[in-house]
N, C-alpha and C positions, 0 to 999 in steps of 0.2 A: 960111363956114358953109353957104352954098348948095351949094357943091361937094361937101360931105360928106353932103348929104341922101341921095344915092344909096346910100352905104354904110349909113346908118341904115335906109333903106327896105328894102333887100335883107335885112339882118340881121333886122329886125322881121318879115319874111315867114315866118320859121321859128318864131316864138313859138307860133302856134296848133298847129302840128304837134307841138311839144314838149309843150304842155299836153295834147293828146289822148293822147300816149304815156303821160304820167304818169297821166291819168285811166283810160285803158283797161287799164293794167297793174294797176290797183287798188292802187297803192302811194302812199306819201307820200314817195317818193324819186325822184330823177331818173336813177338808175342805169340804164344801157342805152338811154337816149334819145339816140342818136347819129345823125349824118348817114349816110344810106345804109341805115338799118334800118327795119323795119316789123313790124307785129304785127296782131292782130285789130282792125280798125277804125281803124288809124292807120299812117301812113307818113311818114318824114322823108327828104326828098330828099337826094341827095348834093350838098353845097354846091359851087358852081363859081364861080371868079373871073370877073367880068364888069365891063365898064365901069370905074368908078372903084374897084372892089373888087379888090385884089391877091390877098388870101386870105380864105377864110371857112371856119370849122369849127363843127361841133356835136358836143360831147362831154359825155356825161352831163348833157344839158340845157343846158349853157352854150353860148352862141352868141358867137363871136368873129370880127369882121370887121376887116380891116386895109386902109386906103386905099392907093392907088398912090402913087408918089413923083414924080408929074408933074402939070402943070396946076394948080399952086397947092396941092397936097396933099403932105404929107411923111410918109406911112406911119402916120398916126394910127390908133390902135386904138379899137374900139367893142365893149364886152363886155356881154352881157346874161346875168345869172345868176338862175336861177329859185329861188324858195323856195316850199315847199308849205305852205299853211295850210288850215284848215277852210273858208275862204271861196273857195279856189281857188289859182291860181298868181300870185304877185307877182314882179315883175321889178326887179332892181337894175341900174342902168347904171354902169359904170366904164370905164376906159380912158384913154389919153392925150388923147382928144378932150375930156375933161372938164377936164384940167389945162392945155390949150393956152391961149394968151393972144391973143385972148379965147377962152373955151370954144366949141367948135363942135358940141357935142351936148348 
């Protein structure tokens, strides 16, 4: 679980950017909130693999990071899916990290 923390932290770092995209676009949809895009008052960086993160993407607000397959990790995925409500953006966590034995996220 400790080894997977880097994957979680890097993916979580995109949540604020996605939320700002949604808010500043004045919509209740995540459409267009992608890595490498920007608009008035917001910018979502282009995701880059680093450290224990083999791949990471941001597509229509969904953030997906996949761990490396070395050092005790085996390519587990961590997926954050936003949903928009009147109270703000809520995040649902899915991915193989939740179904691992034991769960690592």
